[in-house]
N, C-alpha and C positions, 0 to 999 in steps of 0.2 A: 277687340277682334281677335286676338290670339286665344283669348279664353273660348270664344265660340268656337273656332277650329278644333281645340283641346276636346271640348264636349261632344263635338261631330266626331271626332276620330275615336273616343271613347266607346260612343254609340254604336259605330260601325265593328269596332272589335267585340262588344257583346253580342251584336247580332251576327258576326261570324262564329263565336263561341256557341251561341244557341243553335246555330244550324249543326256545327259539328257535334254538339252534345247528342241533338236529336237523332243524328245519323250513327254515331258510334258509341253512345252512352252505354247502350247493351253490353259491349265488350268490356267496359269498365266495370259493370256489375258483376259480370260474370267472372273476371278477373279476381276481383275483390272475393266473391263467394268461393271460387277455387281456392284462394290462399286461406281463407278463414275455415273451410272445410277441410282442407289438408293438414292444417296445424291441429284441429278438432280429433281428425282420424289418426294422427301420429300419436297424439295423447292417448286416445282408446286404445291403440294397439300395444303401446308401451305398458299401459294398465294392465292390459289383458295378459301380457308376456309375463309382467311380475306375477300377477295372480296365479297363472299357469305353473312358473317356476316354483312358488311358494307350496303350491298343490302337491306337484311332483316331488319336492324334497320332503316335505310330510310323509308322503306316501313310500317314498325310498326308506326314510328313517323307520316306519313301521315294518318294511319288510325286513329290515336288519335285526330289528328287535325279534320278530318271530322266529328268525334264522338262528339268533342266539339262544332262544329259547327252546330251540327244536321243534317248533310247529311249524313243520316242513310243509303240510299241506296249505296252511294259511300263507306262509311265505311264497309259496309257488304261485298261489293266486295273487297276491299282492305284487311280486316282482315281474309276472307275466305281463301283468297290466300295463307297467312300466314299459318293458320292452316292445310290445306291440304298439305303444303310443308313439314311438318314433321320435322322442324328445331327446334334448340334448345330454339326458341323464341316463338315456337308455342303455348305451355301450356299459356304464358301470354297473346298471341293473343286471345285464347279461351274466357278468362275471359272477354275481352272487346267486342267479338263477341256476348257473351251472354247478355251484357249490350244493345248491340244492337238490339238484338232480343226482348227484355223485354222493352225496352223504346221507340224503333223506331216502331217495329211492335205491341207491346202489346201481346206478344205471350210467355207465361210462360212455356209452354210444350217444346217449341224450344230452349228456354235459358237453359233449365235443361239438354235438349238432348247435346248441346253444351258442357256444364259443365261436364257431366258424361263421354263424349267421349274422353275429355282430361286425364282422369285418368286410367292408365294402371295397372290393378290389385289392390292391396291395396294401398291407397295413401301413399306415403313415403316421397314427397317433400313437402316445404312449400305452392307452388302453388296448387299441389293436394288437399291437406286438405282443403285449401280456397275453392276449386272448391267443395268439398263434402258438406262443410259448406253451400255454396250460395245454392247447389242443395237441400239440407235439408229445407232451409229456404222456397224455393218455393214450396215445397210440403207439409209443415208441417200441413196445414189446411186439407189436404186430408187424413191423417194418424193418427193413435192412437198414444198414447205415446209410447207403447211396440213396434209397427212398426217403430217409428221413431228411438228408443234405438238400434233396430235391423239394421236400415239402417246408422247410424253413427258407428255401430261397435265397436271398442276399442278406438275412438277418445275421447270420454268423459274421459276415464281414464288417458289421458296425462297430465302432470304436464306442460302445455304450455297455450299459448294464444288460440290456436286453440281448446284444451281441455276446457278452461273455455267458450268460446262460445258455444260448443256442450251441456254442462252442463246447460248453461242458456236457451238454446232452450229447452231442455227437462224438465225442471223446469218450464218455460213459458206454455208448452203445457200441464203439470200436473195442473197449475194453471187454464188453460182455461177448463179442464176437471173437476174442482172441487175438484180435489184431494190437499187440501192445505197442508195437513201433509206431503206428499211427496214433494211438491213444497217447503215448507219451509225448509225441509231438504236439498234439493239441493243448495236453495239460500244460506243456512247458510254454506254449503260446499265450495261455491264459495268464500265466505267472508275470510276463512281461509286457501284458497289454495295459493299456490306461483305462480308467474308468470301470475297473472292475471290482464289484462289491467284495467285501471282506469275506463274507461266508462262501463266495465261489472261489476266491484265492485260498482259502483254509481247505476246501475240499479238493481241490487240485493238488495241493501238497500232500494231502492224505493219500490221494488215489496214486499219486507217483511213489511215495514209499510203499503202498501195497503192491504195487505191481512186480512180477517177478522181472529180472534182469534178464534181457533177451542177449545171450552170448553169440559171439559170432561163430558161423558154422565150421566145425573141425573135420580137416580132412581124415577118412578113414586109412589107418596105416595099412591094411593089407592092399587096398585099392592103389595107395600111393606106391607100395614097393612092386606091384604089379606094373603098373605104368613105367617105372623106373626100369623093369627087366625087359619090357617091350622096347623101350628106347635102347638099351645097350645092345640087344640081341639084333636090332634091325642092321642089315648089310649097308656098309659103308660105300658111297658112290665114288668110284675113281675116275680120274680124268684119263682120257685116251690121248 
């Protein structure tokens, strides 16, 4: 008798599973299809990304070869395609496209525009900070020291190689304008700062050695004598 009851129970369970499968089986099929499709899509996108990176790297190397061989027209075409593709390698391509514009075309304005277009908002990557430094160098002669400081923003405050380069440019501009006291202060700051590239530290020492010593202002003897005479000739106040 117990075996009969077990068989009946199993039959009822199978009937319930059949009903549930007929009712919700489509959801299981859909879930399985989504999982399989998602895996396939991820594999496809990974493959496509790998193919794109390989193609962009090959194009980038071709542009560098053209630049080295001074085929500026071909280099400009190759590197411009990478910049406009907005790929991961585009910011680096912008650096060399700016070099093409400057060396090949002699167009500092076009080079500066390429560099600035590669910066999105405040520069936060090494490539963007380098682009900002290069753009600042290209227009330093047209700016005052205050304008240059505003253009570089907070970059000179960084304890990094980029901060040291920015400080050096500002100090050099102050030296050019004849503000030797400010320039000396900035070059001395470079000497004691951390993460300063050896070349920047060496140039700071050279600039300090080349700058004239600013002596303290000396009083004019004639003016000093006149002041003393006025003081001695003034009537003394008497107490009543």
